[in-house]
matplotlib code that plots the C-alpha trace (Angstrom):
import matplotlib.pyplot as plt

x = [-46.1, -45.1, -45.6, -45.8, -48.9, -50.7, -53.7, -56.9, -59.6, -61.6, -59.2, -58.3, -61.3, -59.6, -58.6, -61.8, -63.8, -67.1, -70.1, -69.8, -72.5, -72.9, -70.9, -68.2, -67.9, -64.4, -64.2, -65.3, -67.0, -69.3, -71.6, -75.1, -77.6, -80.0, -82.4, -82.6, -85.2, -85.3, -82.2, -78.6, -77.9, -74.1, -73.8, -76.6, -75.0, -71.4, -72.2, -68.9, -66.6, -63.7, -63.9, -61.3, -60.0, -60.5, -64.2, -62.9, -60.4, -61.2, -60.9, -63.5, -65.8, -65.7, -66.4, -69.3, -70.8, -70.6, -72.0, -75.0, -75.9, -76.2, -78.2, -75.3, -74.5, -71.1, -69.7, -69.1, -70.6, -68.1, -65.4, -67.2, -70.3, -73.2, -76.8, -77.3, -81.0, -81.4, -82.6, -80.6, -76.9, -77.3, -79.0, -76.8, -73.7, -74.9, -74.3, -73.4, -75.3, -75.8, -74.4, -71.1, -68.3, -66.0, -68.7, -68.2, -70.8, -70.6, -69.8, -66.1, -64.5, -61.1, -61.5, -57.8, -57.5, -55.2, -58.1, -60.6, -58.4, -59.2, -62.8, -62.1, -58.7, -58.7, -61.8, -59.5, -56.0, -56.2, -52.5, -51.3, -53.2, -51.9, -48.4, -48.7, -49.7, -46.3, -44.3, -42.1, -44.4, -47.0, -44.7, -41.8, -39.9, -36.5, -37.0, -38.2, -35.3, -32.7, -33.8, -34.2, -30.8, -29.3, -31.0, -29.5, -33.1, -32.7, -28.9, -29.0, -29.8, -32.8, -36.0, -38.9, -41.4, -43.8, -46.6, -49.1, -49.0, -48.4, -47.5, -46.1, -48.9, -48.0, -44.4, -41.0, -41.5, -42.4, -45.9, -44.6, -41.6, -40.1, -38.8, -35.2, -36.3, -37.9, -34.9, -32.6, -34.8, -35.3, -31.4, -31.1, -33.9, -32.2, -28.9, -30.4, -33.3, -32.9, -33.5, -36.5, -38.8, -41.9, -43.8, -43.6, -45.3, -46.6, -44.1, -44.6, -46.8, -45.4, -45.5, -49.2, -48.6, -45.9, -45.6, -43.7, -41.0, -40.4, -37.4, -38.3, -37.2, -33.9, -33.2, -29.7, -29.3, -27.9, -30.9, -33.3, -31.8, -31.9, -35.5, -36.4, -34.4, -36.3, -39.7, -38.3, -37.1, -40.7, -42.2, -39.9, -40.5, -44.2, -44.5, -41.8, -40.8, -43.9, -46.2, -45.4, -46.6, -49.7, -52.0, -52.4, -52.9, -49.9, -49.0, -51.5, -49.8, -47.9, -46.2, -47.6, -51.2, -52.0, -54.5, -54.0, -53.1, -53.2, -54.3, -51.1, -49.3, -52.0, -54.2, -52.6, -52.4, -50.8, -48.5, -51.0, -53.8, -56.4, -59.0, -58.9, -61.4, -65.1, -67.0, -69.2, -69.4, -65.7, -64.4, -61.7, -60.5, -59.8, -56.4, -56.4, -58.1, -56.9, -55.9, -58.3, -60.5, -58.4, -55.8, -52.2, -50.3, -49.1, -48.6, -52.1, -53.6, -53.7, -54.5, -56.1, -56.0, -58.7, -57.4, -54.0, -54.7, -51.9, -52.2, -49.7, -49.1, -47.1, -46.6, -44.5, -41.6, -43.2, -46.0, -43.3, -41.7, -44.9, -43.1, -39.5, -38.2, -36.7, -34.3, -32.2, -34.0, -33.9, -37.0, -36.1, -32.5, -33.6, -35.2, -32.0, -33.4, -31.6, -33.2, -31.5, -32.0, -32.4, -35.3, -33.4, -33.6, -36.5, -39.9, -41.7, -42.3, -39.3, -41.1, -39.3, -39.2, -42.3, -41.8, -42.7, -42.6, -42.1, -38.7, -37.0, -34.7, -31.8, -31.5, -28.3, -28.6, -31.2, -30.3, -29.7, -32.6, -34.9, -33.5, -34.3, -37.9, -37.8, -40.2, -39.3, -41.5, -39.4, -36.6, -38.3, -40.3, -43.7, -41.9, -39.8, -43.0, -45.6, -43.4, -43.7, -45.5, -42.4, -41.8, -38.7, -36.5, -35.0, -35.2, -31.9, -33.9, -37.0, -35.4, -34.5, -32.6, -29.1, -27.6, -26.0, -29.4, -29.8, -26.4, -24.3, -20.6, -17.6, -17.1, -20.7, -24.0, -26.9, -28.1, -24.5, -24.3, -25.1, -28.0, -26.8, -24.3, -24.1, -25.2, -22.0, -23.2, -26.7, -26.1, -25.7, -29.0, -28.4, -28.6, -25.2, -24.4, -25.7, -29.1, -30.3, -33.7, -37.4, -39.9, -43.0, -44.2, -45.7, -49.4, -48.8, -46.9, -49.6, -52.1, -50.4, -49.2, -47.7, -45.0, -43.9, -40.8, -39.0, -35.9, -36.7, -37.3, -34.1, -34.0, -33.3, -30.3, -32.6, -34.3, -37.6, -38.2, -38.4, -41.7, -40.7, -37.0, -36.5, -33.6, -34.1, -31.2, -28.1, -30.0, -31.8, -35.0, -36.7, -40.4, -41.2, -44.5, -44.5, -44.7, -41.1, -38.9, -35.2, -32.1, -30.0, -26.3, -24.5, -21.0, -19.8, -20.7, -18.5, -15.7, -16.0, -16.4, -13.9, -16.5, -15.8, -16.4, -13.1, -9.8, -10.5, -13.7, -12.0, -9.2, -11.6, -14.0, -11.7, -8.3, -9.1, -11.1, -11.5, -13.8, -16.3, -16.0, -16.0, -17.9, -21.5, -21.8, -23.1, -20.1, -18.4, -21.5, -23.4, -22.9, -23.6, -25.4, -27.3, -25.4, -27.3, -24.7, -25.9, -29.5, -30.2, -33.4, -35.1, -38.0, -39.9, -42.3, -43.2, -46.7, -49.0, -46.4, -47.8, -47.6, -49.5, -48.9, -49.2, -49.3, -52.1, -53.8, -53.7, -54.8, -57.9, -59.7, -63.3, -65.5, -65.4, -61.6, -60.9, -58.6, -58.6, -56.3, -57.4, -60.3, -59.5, -59.6, -58.8, -55.5, -55.3, -54.4, -52.0, -49.3, -47.7, -44.3, -43.2, -40.1, -38.0, -35.2, -32.2, -28.8, -25.1, -24.4, -25.3, -23.1, -23.8, -20.5, -18.7, -19.9, -17.9, -17.4, -18.1, -19.3, -23.0, -24.8, -24.0, -20.4, -19.7, -18.3, -20.9, -21.6, -22.5, -24.4, -25.6, -28.4, -30.0, -27.1, -29.1, -27.8, -30.8, -31.9, -34.8, -36.8, -38.9, -42.5, -41.2, -39.0, -35.8, -33.2, -33.1, -30.5, -28.4, -26.7, -26.2, -25.3, -25.8, -23.2, -23.7, -21.8, -20.8, -18.1, -16.9, -16.4, -18.4, -18.9, -20.9, -24.4, -24.4, -25.2, -23.5, -26.0, -25.1, -27.2, -27.9, -28.2, -30.3, -28.2, -26.6, -24.5, -22.7, -19.4, -18.1, -16.4, -12.7, -9.9, -8.7, -12.0, -11.6, -7.9, -6.6, -9.6, -9.4, -13.2, -14.0, -11.8, -13.7, -11.1, -13.3, -13.4, -9.8, -8.6, -10.9, -8.9, -12.1, -14.7, -12.3, -13.3, -17.1, -16.7, -15.8, -18.0, -17.0, -17.0, -16.5, -15.7, -12.8, -9.8, -6.3, -4.5, -1.4, -3.2, -6.6, -8.5, -11.8, -12.0, -15.7, -17.3, -20.5, -19.0, -21.4, -21.2, -21.7, -21.6, -22.5, -20.5, -21.5, -19.9, -17.4, -17.6, -14.1, -14.3, -16.1, -19.5, -17.9, -15.3, -16.0, -12.5, -9.8, -6.6, -4.2, -5.8, -7.6, -10.7, -14.3, -15.7, -19.2, -22.0, -22.2, -25.6, -27.8, -29.5, -26.9, -23.9, -21.6, -22.1, -19.1, -16.4, -13.9, -11.5, -7.9, -6.4, -8.7, -8.0, -4.3, -4.5, -6.8, -5.0, -2.7, -2.3, 1.0, 2.0, 2.9, 5.9, 7.6, 8.4, 8.3, 10.8, 13.5, 12.6, 15.7, 17.9, 18.2, 20.2, 17.6, 14.6, 15.6, 15.8, 12.1, 10.7, 11.0, 7.9, 8.5, 6.2, 3.6, 2.4, -1.4, -3.0, -2.8, 0.9, 1.5, -0.2, 1.9, 5.2, 4.1, 3.2, 6.6, 8.4, 6.4, 7.1, 10.8, 11.0, 9.4, 11.9, 14.9, 13.6, 14.0]
y = [-96.7, -93.3, -93.5, -97.3, -99.6, -99.7, -101.2, -99.0, -98.3, -101.1, -103.4, -101.3, -100.3, -102.9, -103.5, -101.9, -103.4, -102.0, -103.7, -107.0, -109.5, -111.1, -114.1, -111.7, -109.3, -108.7, -108.9, -105.8, -104.1, -101.3, -101.5, -101.9, -103.7, -100.8, -100.5, -98.0, -97.4, -96.4, -98.3, -97.0, -98.4, -98.4, -94.6, -94.2, -96.4, -95.4, -91.6, -89.9, -92.5, -91.2, -91.7, -94.2, -91.8, -88.1, -88.0, -85.8, -88.4, -90.5, -93.6, -92.7, -91.3, -94.8, -96.5, -94.3, -94.8, -98.6, -98.4, -96.3, -98.9, -101.5, -99.1, -97.8, -94.1, -94.4, -97.3, -99.4, -102.6, -102.4, -103.5, -105.0, -106.5, -106.7, -105.7, -101.8, -102.3, -104.3, -102.3, -104.1, -104.6, -108.3, -108.4, -105.7, -107.7, -110.7, -111.7, -109.2, -107.6, -110.1, -107.4, -107.2, -106.6, -109.1, -111.8, -111.4, -113.6, -112.5, -109.5, -109.1, -107.1, -106.8, -106.5, -106.5, -110.0, -112.3, -114.8, -112.4, -109.8, -111.3, -110.4, -107.0, -105.5, -107.6, -105.9, -103.2, -104.7, -108.2, -108.2, -106.8, -109.4, -112.3, -111.1, -110.5, -114.2, -115.2, -112.6, -113.0, -111.2, -114.1, -117.1, -116.3, -118.9, -117.4, -117.2, -120.9, -122.1, -120.2, -121.5, -125.0, -124.9, -123.8, -126.7, -129.0, -130.1, -128.8, -128.8, -127.4, -124.0, -125.2, -123.4, -125.8, -124.6, -121.7, -120.9, -122.3, -124.3, -122.0, -122.5, -120.0, -120.8, -118.3, -119.4, -117.9, -114.6, -111.9, -110.4, -106.9, -105.1, -103.4, -105.7, -105.0, -106.1, -109.2, -110.2, -109.5, -111.6, -114.5, -114.8, -114.7, -117.3, -119.6, -119.4, -119.9, -122.4, -123.3, -119.7, -119.2, -122.2, -122.8, -124.3, -124.2, -126.7, -125.8, -126.3, -129.9, -130.5, -130.6, -133.6, -134.6, -136.7, -137.8, -141.1, -139.3, -138.3, -141.7, -143.9, -146.6, -150.1, -150.7, -146.9, -145.8, -142.9, -140.7, -141.5, -140.8, -137.4, -136.4, -137.3, -135.5, -132.5, -132.4, -132.3, -129.7, -127.5, -127.5, -126.9, -124.0, -122.6, -122.7, -121.2, -118.6, -117.6, -117.5, -115.1, -112.1, -113.3, -111.6, -114.6, -114.0, -111.0, -112.1, -111.5, -109.0, -106.7, -103.4, -102.4, -105.4, -104.4, -104.7, -106.0, -108.9, -109.1, -105.6, -104.1, -105.2, -102.3, -99.9, -99.4, -97.4, -98.7, -96.9, -98.9, -98.9, -100.1, -97.4, -96.0, -92.2, -91.5, -90.6, -93.9, -94.1, -97.9, -98.5, -98.8, -96.0, -97.6, -101.0, -102.1, -103.7, -101.2, -99.2, -95.6, -94.0, -95.4, -94.0, -95.6, -95.0, -95.4, -92.5, -88.7, -88.2, -90.5, -88.2, -89.7, -87.3, -88.0, -85.9, -86.6, -84.9, -82.8, -84.5, -85.2, -87.5, -89.3, -92.5, -95.7, -94.9, -97.3, -98.2, -99.9, -102.0, -102.7, -104.7, -107.4, -106.2, -106.4, -110.0, -111.8, -109.1, -106.4, -103.8, -102.0, -101.1, -100.6, -98.0, -96.1, -96.4, -99.0, -102.1, -104.6, -105.2, -107.7, -104.8, -102.7, -99.5, -96.6, -96.9, -95.4, -93.2, -95.1, -97.2, -99.4, -101.2, -99.9, -100.9, -103.7, -103.0, -105.9, -107.9, -106.4, -103.6, -101.3, -99.0, -96.0, -96.2, -93.9, -93.6, -94.2, -90.8, -91.5, -91.8, -88.6, -86.9, -88.1, -91.0, -94.0, -97.4, -96.9, -93.9, -96.3, -99.6, -100.2, -101.9, -105.0, -104.9, -105.0, -106.8, -108.9, -109.2, -112.5, -114.6, -117.0, -115.8, -117.6, -114.6, -110.8, -110.4, -112.1, -109.8, -106.5, -104.7, -101.6, -100.5, -97.4, -96.4, -96.3, -92.9, -91.8, -93.1, -93.5, -91.1, -91.5, -92.0, -90.5, -93.0, -92.8, -93.4, -96.7, -100.0, -102.1, -104.6, -102.4, -103.3, -106.9, -108.4, -112.1, -111.3, -109.1, -111.7, -110.7, -106.9, -104.8, -103.3, -99.5, -96.7, -97.4, -93.9, -92.5, -93.2, -90.6, -92.7, -95.2, -98.7, -99.1, -100.9, -98.0, -95.4, -96.4, -94.3, -90.7, -90.1, -87.4, -85.4, -87.1, -83.8, -84.9, -88.5, -91.1, -92.8, -96.6, -99.4, -101.6, -104.2, -101.7, -100.5, -96.8, -95.2, -93.4, -91.0, -90.2, -87.8, -86.0, -82.2, -80.4, -81.2, -82.5, -85.7, -85.1, -87.8, -87.2, -88.6, -90.1, -87.6, -84.8, -83.6, -83.3, -84.0, -83.3, -86.6, -86.2, -87.4, -88.9, -87.9, -84.3, -84.6, -85.9, -83.1, -80.3, -81.8, -81.3, -84.4, -83.9, -85.4, -86.4, -90.0, -90.0, -88.8, -91.4, -94.2, -93.5, -91.7, -93.2, -96.9, -98.2, -101.6, -100.1, -98.9, -102.1, -104.9, -103.5, -102.6, -98.9, -99.9, -101.9, -98.6, -96.4, -98.5, -96.9, -100.0, -103.3, -105.3, -108.5, -111.1, -113.9, -117.4, -118.4, -121.0, -122.8, -125.1, -127.0, -128.6, -131.5, -132.1, -132.9, -129.7, -127.6, -125.9, -122.8, -121.1, -122.7, -119.7, -121.7, -123.9, -120.7, -119.1, -122.3, -122.3, -119.4, -118.6, -117.1, -113.7, -113.4, -114.1, -116.8, -118.8, -116.2, -112.9, -111.7, -110.0, -112.5, -115.5, -117.4, -119.5, -123.2, -124.8, -127.4, -129.6, -128.5, -125.1, -123.3, -120.8, -118.6, -117.0, -115.8, -115.6, -111.9, -108.8, -106.4, -103.4, -101.9, -102.4, -105.8, -108.5, -108.4, -111.2, -111.7, -111.7, -113.5, -110.8, -111.4, -108.1, -107.3, -106.7, -106.6, -109.9, -110.4, -113.4, -115.0, -118.1, -119.3, -122.2, -124.3, -126.5, -128.5, -130.8, -132.1, -135.2, -135.8, -137.5, -134.4, -136.2, -134.4, -136.0, -133.5, -130.9, -127.9, -129.3, -127.6, -128.9, -129.3, -128.4, -128.0, -124.4, -123.0, -126.5, -127.7, -128.9, -126.2, -125.3, -124.3, -121.2, -118.7, -115.4, -113.7, -111.0, -107.9, -104.4, -103.1, -100.0, -97.9, -95.7, -92.6, -89.9, -90.6, -94.0, -96.5, -95.9, -97.4, -99.0, -100.6, -102.9, -103.1, -103.3, -105.2, -109.0, -109.1, -107.3, -109.8, -112.7, -113.8, -112.9, -110.2, -109.4, -112.2, -114.8, -115.0, -115.1, -117.9, -120.5, -123.2, -123.3, -127.1, -127.7, -127.8, -125.0, -125.4, -122.5, -123.2, -123.3, -125.1, -126.2, -123.7, -125.9, -128.9, -127.5, -129.9, -128.7, -128.7, -129.5, -132.7, -130.7, -128.7, -128.5, -127.3, -123.5, -123.4, -126.5, -127.3, -126.8, -129.8, -129.0, -125.2, -124.2, -120.7, -117.3, -116.8, -113.9, -116.0, -117.0, -118.0, -120.0, -117.8, -120.8, -122.9, -120.1, -122.2, -121.0, -122.6, -121.4, -121.0, -117.6, -117.1, -119.9, -118.8, -118.0, -119.8, -116.8, -115.9, -116.8, -115.4, -113.1, -115.0, -115.7, -113.5, -110.6, -111.0, -111.0, -107.9, -106.1, -106.8, -104.1, -104.9, -103.7, -101.3, -98.7, -100.9, -100.1, -96.7, -96.7, -99.6, -96.9, -94.4, -95.2, -94.6, -90.7, -90.0, -91.5, -90.5, -86.7, -86.7, -87.8, -86.4, -82.7, -81.7, -81.4, -83.2, -86.0, -85.9, -85.5, -87.8, -85.3, -84.8, -88.4, -88.6, -85.8, -87.4, -90.7, -88.8, -87.2, -90.5, -92.2, -89.4, -89.4, -93.1, -92.7, -90.0, -92.1, -95.0, -93.0]
z = [-152.9, -154.4, -158.1, -157.8, -158.0, -154.7, -153.2, -153.3, -150.9, -152.3, -150.6, -147.7, -145.7, -143.4, -140.0, -138.6, -135.9, -137.1, -138.6, -137.0, -136.5, -133.1, -134.4, -135.6, -132.8, -131.5, -127.8, -126.1, -129.0, -128.0, -130.9, -129.8, -132.1, -132.5, -135.3, -138.1, -140.8, -144.3, -145.5, -145.9, -142.5, -142.8, -142.8, -140.2, -137.6, -138.2, -138.5, -138.0, -139.3, -141.6, -145.4, -146.3, -148.9, -149.6, -150.9, -153.8, -154.9, -158.1, -156.0, -153.5, -156.2, -157.9, -154.6, -153.7, -157.2, -156.9, -153.4, -154.4, -157.0, -154.1, -151.8, -149.8, -150.1, -148.3, -150.5, -147.5, -149.0, -151.9, -149.5, -146.6, -148.1, -145.7, -146.2, -146.2, -146.5, -143.1, -140.1, -137.4, -136.9, -136.9, -140.2, -141.7, -141.1, -143.0, -146.6, -149.3, -152.3, -155.2, -157.4, -155.6, -158.2, -156.6, -155.9, -152.2, -150.5, -146.8, -144.6, -143.9, -141.1, -142.8, -146.5, -146.9, -145.5, -147.5, -147.6, -149.4, -151.0, -154.4, -153.9, -152.6, -153.5, -156.5, -158.0, -159.2, -158.6, -159.7, -160.8, -157.5, -155.6, -157.8, -157.4, -153.6, -153.1, -154.6, -152.9, -149.8, -147.4, -148.1, -148.6, -146.3, -148.4, -147.6, -143.8, -143.9, -145.9, -143.9, -140.6, -141.6, -143.2, -139.8, -138.1, -140.8, -141.7, -145.2, -145.7, -149.3, -150.7, -152.6, -151.6, -151.1, -148.5, -147.9, -145.4, -147.9, -151.2, -154.1, -157.8, -160.4, -162.8, -165.5, -166.0, -165.2, -167.0, -164.5, -164.7, -164.0, -165.4, -168.5, -171.3, -170.0, -166.5, -167.7, -169.8, -166.8, -164.4, -166.9, -167.2, -163.3, -162.9, -165.4, -163.5, -160.0, -160.2, -156.5, -155.6, -158.0, -157.5, -159.7, -156.8, -153.0, -150.7, -147.3, -144.5, -143.2, -140.2, -136.7, -134.4, -133.8, -130.7, -128.1, -130.0, -132.9, -130.4, -129.1, -130.2, -132.7, -132.5, -134.3, -134.6, -133.7, -131.3, -134.2, -136.3, -133.4, -132.6, -136.3, -136.5, -133.4, -134.5, -137.8, -135.8, -133.4, -136.2, -137.7, -134.2, -133.7, -137.2, -137.1, -133.5, -133.2, -136.8, -138.9, -137.1, -139.4, -142.7, -144.1, -144.0, -140.3, -138.0, -135.8, -132.3, -131.1, -128.8, -128.3, -131.5, -133.4, -134.1, -137.7, -140.2, -142.6, -146.3, -147.9, -144.5, -142.8, -144.5, -145.8, -142.6, -139.9, -136.4, -133.4, -131.3, -128.5, -130.8, -129.9, -132.2, -132.3, -135.0, -135.1, -135.4, -132.2, -132.4, -131.9, -128.2, -127.8, -124.6, -126.0, -127.5, -130.9, -133.2, -136.2, -135.5, -137.8, -140.7, -143.4, -145.8, -145.8, -149.1, -151.3, -151.0, -152.0, -149.4, -146.5, -143.0, -140.4, -136.7, -135.1, -131.5, -132.2, -135.4, -137.2, -140.9, -142.5, -145.7, -146.7, -144.7, -141.7, -140.9, -137.5, -139.6, -141.3, -137.9, -136.8, -138.7, -139.5, -135.9, -135.9, -138.1, -139.7, -137.7, -140.5, -139.6, -136.0, -137.0, -139.6, -136.7, -134.6, -132.1, -131.0, -128.5, -125.2, -122.3, -119.8, -118.7, -118.1, -118.1, -115.7, -116.0, -113.5, -110.3, -111.0, -113.5, -116.3, -119.9, -121.8, -124.3, -127.9, -130.5, -127.4, -126.6, -124.8, -126.7, -126.5, -129.0, -131.0, -134.2, -136.9, -140.6, -142.3, -144.7, -141.8, -140.4, -143.7, -143.5, -145.9, -145.5, -146.6, -149.8, -150.8, -151.7, -152.2, -155.3, -155.7, -156.9, -153.7, -151.8, -153.8, -156.1, -159.7, -160.1, -159.6, -156.7, -154.9, -152.4, -150.7, -150.3, -152.5, -155.4, -155.0, -154.2, -157.5, -156.1, -155.4, -153.7, -157.0, -158.7, -157.1, -156.1, -159.0, -158.6, -158.4, -162.2, -163.5, -162.9, -162.3, -165.9, -167.2, -165.4, -167.2, -166.0, -163.5, -161.8, -158.2, -158.8, -160.0, -160.0, -161.2, -164.2, -166.9, -168.6, -168.4, -171.5, -172.5, -172.5, -170.2, -168.8, -169.5, -168.2, -168.9, -169.9, -169.0, -166.4, -167.2, -166.6, -163.4, -162.0, -162.7, -160.0, -157.3, -157.3, -160.6, -160.8, -163.8, -165.4, -165.9, -167.8, -167.1, -164.3, -163.0, -163.5, -161.1, -161.8, -163.2, -165.7, -164.2, -163.7, -160.2, -160.2, -157.6, -158.6, -161.5, -163.1, -163.2, -165.0, -163.0, -160.0, -158.9, -157.0, -154.9, -154.1, -150.7, -149.7, -146.7, -149.1, -149.0, -152.1, -151.6, -153.7, -153.9, -153.3, -156.5, -156.1, -159.5, -158.6, -155.5, -157.7, -160.3, -157.8, -155.3, -152.6, -150.4, -146.7, -145.8, -147.3, -146.1, -148.1, -151.2, -150.9, -150.1, -153.2, -155.7, -155.2, -154.3, -157.3, -155.6, -153.0, -155.7, -157.9, -155.2, -152.3, -151.4, -150.4, -147.1, -146.2, -145.2, -144.7, -142.3, -138.9, -136.9, -137.1, -134.6, -133.8, -131.7, -131.4, -130.6, -130.9, -128.2, -128.8, -126.5, -127.7, -124.9, -125.6, -121.8, -121.4, -121.4, -123.2, -126.3, -128.4, -131.3, -134.7, -137.0, -140.2, -139.0, -137.6, -141.0, -142.8, -140.6, -142.3, -143.1, -145.7, -143.9, -144.2, -140.5, -139.4, -136.2, -134.5, -136.1, -133.9, -130.6, -127.8, -129.9, -129.7, -132.8, -133.3, -130.9, -131.5, -128.9, -127.8, -126.7, -128.1, -126.1, -127.4, -125.7, -126.8, -125.9, -126.3, -128.2, -130.0, -132.2, -133.3, -136.7, -138.1, -139.8, -143.6, -146.0, -149.6, -150.5, -153.2, -155.7, -155.2, -153.4, -150.0, -147.5, -143.8, -142.3, -139.0, -137.0, -138.9, -137.4, -135.2, -133.8, -130.9, -130.0, -127.1, -127.2, -124.2, -124.6, -123.3, -120.3, -119.3, -120.3, -122.5, -125.9, -127.4, -125.5, -127.0, -130.5, -133.6, -137.2, -139.8, -143.4, -146.6, -147.6, -149.8, -150.6, -147.1, -144.1, -141.6, -138.4, -139.5, -137.3, -140.0, -140.5, -142.8, -145.6, -144.7, -145.7, -142.1, -142.9, -140.6, -143.2, -142.0, -143.8, -142.1, -143.2, -140.9, -140.6, -142.6, -139.5, -138.6, -141.6, -142.3, -138.8, -137.3, -137.1, -136.5, -139.7, -141.7, -140.1, -137.5, -134.6, -131.9, -131.0, -133.3, -131.7, -128.5, -126.3, -125.8, -127.2, -124.7, -125.2, -126.0, -122.4, -119.2, -116.9, -113.0, -110.7, -107.1, -104.6, -106.0, -105.1, -107.4, -107.6, -109.0, -110.2, -108.2, -106.7, -102.9, -102.5, -103.7, -104.3, -107.1, -110.1, -113.7, -114.1, -118.0, -120.0, -123.1, -126.6, -128.3, -131.1, -130.5, -129.5, -131.0, -130.4, -132.1, -134.1, -135.7, -139.3, -140.5, -138.8, -139.1, -138.9, -141.6, -143.6, -143.7, -143.3, -140.1, -140.1, -142.7, -144.4, -146.0, -146.8, -150.0, -152.8, -154.0, -154.1, -150.5, -148.2, -145.9, -147.4, -149.6, -148.3, -151.0, -150.1, -146.4, -147.0, -149.2, -146.7, -143.4, -142.4, -138.7, -137.2, -140.1, -137.5, -136.7, -140.0, -138.8, -135.0, -134.6, -135.5, -132.9, -130.9, -133.9, -133.2, -136.3, -138.6, -136.7, -136.6, -140.5, -140.9, -137.7, -138.4, -136.5, -132.6, -130.2, -131.0, -134.5, -135.3, -137.7, -140.4, -139.8, -139.8, -143.2, -144.5, -143.4, -145.1, -148.2, -148.4, -147.8, -150.5, -153.0, -152.0, -152.5, -155.9, -156.9, -155.6, -157.8, -161.0]

ax = plt.figure().add_subplot(projection="3d")
ax.plot(x, y, z, "-o")
ax.set_aspect("equal")
plt.show()
């Protein structure tokens, strides 16, 4: 993290496939168990390997100094353990020096592993490690709660489960943060206890045998289906949803190669997983290895790739995408990619497009921040990534930043805004008055690149300084991890200098105050959003069907930091039952609007829109195309979630006025007012018919499309226009999240306003008086006519 706490090389000589004993060898390792003499065996066998950090850096000097004290001139044992005095590879890769500062007892391949990081990373960064164990990348509490809510398994918003048991032992007060931040968060935690648990239990176990799935004596069909659905939701969650947490290495494949724990982010892996460094013991033709043995973190942590001559710094978004390619898909969306079911355009030889992250993609358009060279860490703080020592139930709770923190508003510069601006429902604990600037960084933010404060560091809406965003005179400068420095556009400056790019932009931001007060900036400035409508999940318990249980695989871990699935060639722990996903359709254009947990208008996209089918051990269908029902916004609705989201697809040109005000989809009424897909609750047959009576001519006619009971509306429909009622779940984490309110929809909708003028076109006498411009009017001319009519009406009213 730029200017934020980060994990050092002590934790991050990770993801390597070097120095393995015979029992720890990853499949295909080329290391030969040769003998060396005279001690210092690490640097002798691995001659040519890259230094994890610049040898001149203070970090590397500390590591080397500790290593020398244990007989290792390279400092390898500080992170990896092992015995540098041994003469053979087998003996060198056993145990650890007794004087090891983290009390590491055995050699470890990946020092950043979640299961040993307290003994490696934690030597220098005990607070970061402690916070990380309670952060969302480890617990995935929000993902678990959201999906189980959609299945109806956990119908409330209370967060209960994580990948592993964890307690907030040090109380509700965050371990990191300024005093203002801690006061802010304590008030938020008190208001939302369901979203800030003090303890999380490991997600319950999946079915252990077929017997669990059989109907019990005296059990009604409804009770039986509910019990089986509960088990199926757990099976699906553990096999298809939990592979990205940092306690496991995850799905080892193109685009998904990574380390564990700290290494998941801070060790570079190319999408193909080839090693391109100088260690002679690592197979350069085998997939699954780190790119080079160097750490990626801050601007100062340079990564050099000998094979291409490229040097880079910071953590590239594609590293983040090894996980952030499902769910809200914000990682791949940021880079302009959206998955597609097609293999086109074809590759040479007519071959299909390669899959990355297990999917094929189309390129839509990158986020403008990505185009400017910004990595995820340039906006997101260390608390956003590592947490602050609090147990969080969703990303909206853990992420502390808002767009206005850097850009301000049209009336106030960022330092003139009050704390809590942009978090309407969360700001009850915010300090009053302008937030100001900070001249210094807390200790926990001084472990990375520290930039000069100039006139002061800008503050997040919750009161922590940005270590990489500073005020310099009339400008705001953001220092990027890549090495670039960018000037941040300030909205108030545009207002004062009247330098808007368009009249529409000026009107939307300067004239319509409700836009600034009630909406997220990205409600207008998201160019597109991935919309995967309808998640059809089949959980098949037929004999022999199984899939990896990622939680059980992580729970099965060893003293060397490995898990049952982490070493190349291993598959992890299996569970009975195999889940399979498909969908109804994909869209990417302007998303629907709703209200998020902060009480602001936001884009909403399909979350877990689960329609589930369960096949029993005997091959018989137990449940077919069922959707759960839950309570939301004071009523019972279908639990096919529409999720509030920051799409991470920001563009300079905002969506048009018409895309919201004249678009039934944006208001929640569905694509083209929900007129399509309105009969999904009926079986559909397609065959020859008597068109007069509708009777089918053939007795062999079969069903083409099976019904989804109770779903007589399009997936994009959130609100029933006739009744005004919300019909599907909108968000599963925060009480304020919901569809747009009826009053808001009524105020917004301007469909058909053209009729007010154009119904008079045949009245030639009247029309000639207002239509003084010959021919068809342009948009600008239309606006000028309406402006004149408005002012004329106002003058007449006097």
